[in-house]
C-alpha positions in Angstrom: 32.5 7.0 7.1 29.5 8.5 7.6 26.6 6.8 9.4 23.2 7.8 10.8 21.4 6.7 13.1 18.2 6.4 11.1 19.7 4.0 8.6 21.1 1.8 11.2 17.7 1.4 12.8 16.5 0.1 9.3 19.1 -2.1 9.1 18.1 -3.7 11.9 14.4 -3.7 11.2 14.2 -4.9 7.6 15.1 -8.6 8.4 11.9 -8.2 10.6 9.8 -6.5 8.4 7.0 -9.1 8.1 6.5 -8.8 11.8 6.5 -5.0 11.7 3.4 -5.5 9.2 1.7 -8.3 11.4 2.3 -5.6 14.3 0.1 -2.9 12.6 -2.5 -5.3 11.4 -3.3 -5.5 15.0 -3.6 -2.2 14.7 -6.2 -1.9 12.1 -7.9 -4.9 13.0 -9.3 -4.0 16.7 -10.8 -6.8 18.3 -11.9 -4.5 21.2 -14.7 -3.2 19.3 -13.2 0.4 19.5 -14.7 2.2 16.2 -13.2 5.5 14.9 -14.6 5.8 11.8 -14.7 9.7 11.6 -11.1 9.1 11.4 -9.3 7.8 8.4 -6.6 5.6 9.0 -3.5 6.0 6.0 -3.8 2.5 4.8 -5.9 0.8 2.3 -8.4 -0.9 4.6 -12.2 -1.6 4.2 -13.9 0.3 7.1 -16.9 -2.0 6.5 -14.9 -4.9 8.0 -16.2 -5.6 11.1 -12.8 -5.2 13.2 -12.1 -2.0 11.2 -10.7 0.7 13.7 -10.7 3.3 11.0 -12.2 4.4 8.2 -10.7 4.2 4.8 -9.3 7.2 3.4 -10.1 6.0 -0.5 -13.9 5.1 0.5 -14.1 8.5 1.8 -12.7 10.0 -0.9 -14.8 8.2 -3.4 -18.4 8.8 -1.2 -17.4 12.7 -0.9 -17.3 13.0 -4.4 -20.4 11.3 -5.0 -21.8 14.1 -2.5 -19.7 16.7 -4.4 -17.9 17.5 -1.2 -14.4 18.2 -0.9 -12.8 15.5 1.6 -10.8 18.2 3.6 -9.6 15.8 6.5 -9.4 12.4 4.4 -7.0 14.4 1.7 -5.0 16.3 4.7 -4.4 12.7 6.2 -3.1 11.4 3.1 -0.8 14.3 1.9 0.7 14.7 5.6 2.0 11.1 6.1 3.2 11.3 2.2 5.0 14.2 2.9 6.6 12.7 6.1 6.9 9.0 4.7 6.1 8.4 1.0 5.1 5.0 0.1 6.8 3.5 3.4 3.1 3.2 4.3 2.6 0.6 1.6 5.8 -1.5 2.2 5.7 -1.6 6.2 1.9 -0.6 7.1 -0.7 -1.5 5.1 -2.7 -4.7 5.6 -3.7 -5.1 2.1 0.2 -5.1 1.4 0.8 -7.5 3.7 -2.1 -10.0 2.9 0.0 -10.0 -0.6 3.3 -10.1 0.9 2.1 -13.5 2.5 1.0 -15.1 -0.6 3.8 -14.3 -2.5 6.1 -16.5 -0.2 4.5 -19.5 -1.6 6.9 -21.0 -4.1 5.5 -19.9 -7.3 7.3 -18.4 -10.7 7.0 -14.8 -10.2 6.5 -12.7 -13.1 7.5 -8.5 -13.4 5.1 -6.4 -14.8 6.2 -3.2 -17.6 7.1 -0.2 -15.8 3.8 1.5 -17.5 1.7 -1.1 -15.9 1.7 1.1 -13.0 0.2 4.1 -14.5 -3.2 2.0 -14.2 -3.1 2.9 -10.2 -3.7 6.5 -11.7 -6.3 5.7 -14.0 -8.4 4.2 -10.8 -7.6 7.2 -9.0 -8.7 9.5 -11.0 -11.8 7.2 -12.5 -13.0 5.2 -9.6 -12.1 7.4 -7.2 -13.1 10.7 -8.4 -14.7 11.2 -11.9 -17.1 8.2 -11.7 -18.6 9.0 -8.3 -18.6 12.5 -8.9 -20.8 12.4 -12.4 -22.7 9.0 -11.6 -22.9 8.6 -7.9 -21.7 5.7 -5.9 -24.1 3.2 -7.6 -22.1 3.2 -10.6 -20.5 -0.5 -11.0 -17.4 1.2 -11.5 -17.4 2.9 -8.4 -14.1 1.8 -6.4 -16.3 0.8 -3.5 -18.3 -1.9 -5.6 -15.4 -3.4 -6.9 -12.6 -3.3 -4.2 -10.9 -6.4 -3.6 -10.5 -5.3 0.0 -13.8 -4.7 0.6 -14.6 -8.2 -0.6 -12.0 -10.1 1.8 -12.5 -7.7 5.0 -15.9 -7.2 4.9 -17.9 -9.2 2.2 -16.8 -12.6 3.2 -16.9 -12.2 6.9 -20.4 -10.8 6.5 -21.3 -14.1 4.6 -20.1 -16.3 6.9 -21.9 -14.3 9.6 -24.9 -14.4 7.6 -24.6 -18.2 7.3 -23.7 -19.2 10.5 -26.9 -17.2 11.7 -29.0 -19.0 9.2 -29.8 -16.1 7.3 -29.8 -15.6 3.3 -26.2 -14.8 2.1 -25.8 -11.8 0.2 -23.2 -12.6 -2.1 -21.0 -9.4 -3.5 -21.8 -8.4 -6.8 -20.1 -10.1 -9.9 -17.5 -7.2 -10.6 -16.4 -7.1 -7.2 -16.1 -11.1 -7.2 -14.5 -11.4 -10.8 -11.6 -9.0 -9.4 -11.2 -10.9 -6.3 -11.0 -14.1 -8.0 -8.3 -12.5 -10.3 -6.2 -11.0 -7.7 -6.4 -14.4 -5.7 -4.9 -16.0 -8.8 -2.4 -13.2 -9.9 -0.7 -13.3 -5.7 1.0 -16.4 -6.7 2.6 -15.3 -9.6 2.9 -11.4 -9.6 4.4 -9.7 -6.4 1.6 -7.4 -4.8 -0.3 -7.1 -8.2 -3.3 -4.9 -6.8 -0.3 -2.7 -5.3 1.8 -2.3 -8.7 -1.6 -2.2 -11.1 -4.6 -1.1 -9.4 -4.2 0.8 -5.8 -5.1 4.2 -5.8 -3.9 5.2 -2.2 -0.3 3.8 -3.6 -0.5 5.8 -6.6 -1.1 9.3 -4.4 1.9 8.1 -1.8 4.0 7.0 -4.6 4.0 11.0 -5.8 5.5 11.8 -2.5 8.8 9.6 -2.8 10.7 12.2 -4.4 10.4 15.0 -2.0 8.9 13.2 1.2 11.1 13.8 4.4 12.1 10.1 4.7 13.7 9.0 1.5 16.1 6.5 0.1 19.6 8.2 -0.5 21.8 6.6 -3.2 25.8 7.3 -2.8 27.3 6.6 -6.4 31.1 6.8 -4.6 29.8 3.6 -2.6 28.2 1.8 -5.4 30.4 -1.2 -6.8 27.8 -2.2 -9.3 27.4 -5.6 -7.2 23.7 -5.6 -8.7 22.3 -7.1 -5.7 19.8 -4.2 -5.0 18.6 -4.9 -8.6 18.1 -8.4 -7.8 16.5 -8.0 -4.8 13.8 -5.8 -5.6 10.8 -7.4 -6.4 8.6 -4.6 -8.1 10.9 -4.0 -11.1 12.7 -0.9 -10.0 16.2 0.1 -10.3 17.2 1.9 -6.9 20.6 3.1 -8.5 19.1 4.7 -11.5 15.6 6.0 -9.7 16.3 5.2 -5.8 13.0 7.2 -5.1 10.8 5.9 -8.0 7.0 6.0 -7.5 6.6 2.4 -8.1 8.9 1.4 -4.8 6.6 0.5 -1.6 10.3 1.6 0.5 10.5 -2.1 2.0 14.4 -1.0 2.0 15.3 -4.5 0.9 17.8 -2.9 -1.5 20.0 -1.0 1.5 21.3 -4.7 2.5 23.9 -3.8 0.0 27.3 -3.9 1.9 28.8 -1.1 0.5 25.8 1.2 2.1 25.5 2.7 -1.4 21.8 2.4 -0.8 21.0 4.2 2.8 17.5 5.3 4.2 17.9 9.2 4.9 15.8 12.1 6.4 15.8 15.9 5.7 16.2 15.4 9.7 19.3 13.2 9.7 21.9 14.2 12.2 25.0 12.6 10.8 28.5 11.7 12.8 31.7 10.7 11.6 33.5 7.5 12.9 
């Protein structure tokens, strides 16, 4: 049998994924006041959050589009991370994905979304992040930052609490942002990661790299026993056997728990040895 150290590493780590997500949350929400907003983090995280360490790559891309400038650094970071890791950022690192995962643990009936629903992510990317800012500027109601739920949770709510605590007039987010946030707060209890699966523009980009990133999900048909476990544990409507590196996959690697090891975490840098 051929084993690789990378797959063994993730096999030990997958049961503790929530703790990895929590650890990264402490990175993105820096309590020490360090601010590097000239540098983009590779996650969907509003840089207007009082504790944000890095800038949001989607926000930077949208604002650069409004200024008719090319976001070399922001796009370069996204492409580099995508080529190396694909959408593992979504499954293990992103704070907004972590928030949705926590909500999903509440025992309510969960519903699946059709495969084509994931295409709306590209509508948001091309429309609200690129086209609307470029042609109409940053004040258009469909500009991504004006309805982004991450901005409402991470920046809008803390700012409102701060204003109320200091006796200032509380400034509420606009109606569209509140509506999107309200719908999301309802949807997270009935759909696993609704924002990630339906509308996240950053997840849309990382998903494109899944098929040719350095880190990938390998499938060995000789080991597959058709136990169907991988399909049962996938909460995102992906068939790991038919399409192991689907663009909708967030690479949580729950499917690699299959005991025959038909699905494995692999890399183009893998160094394997025979046992």
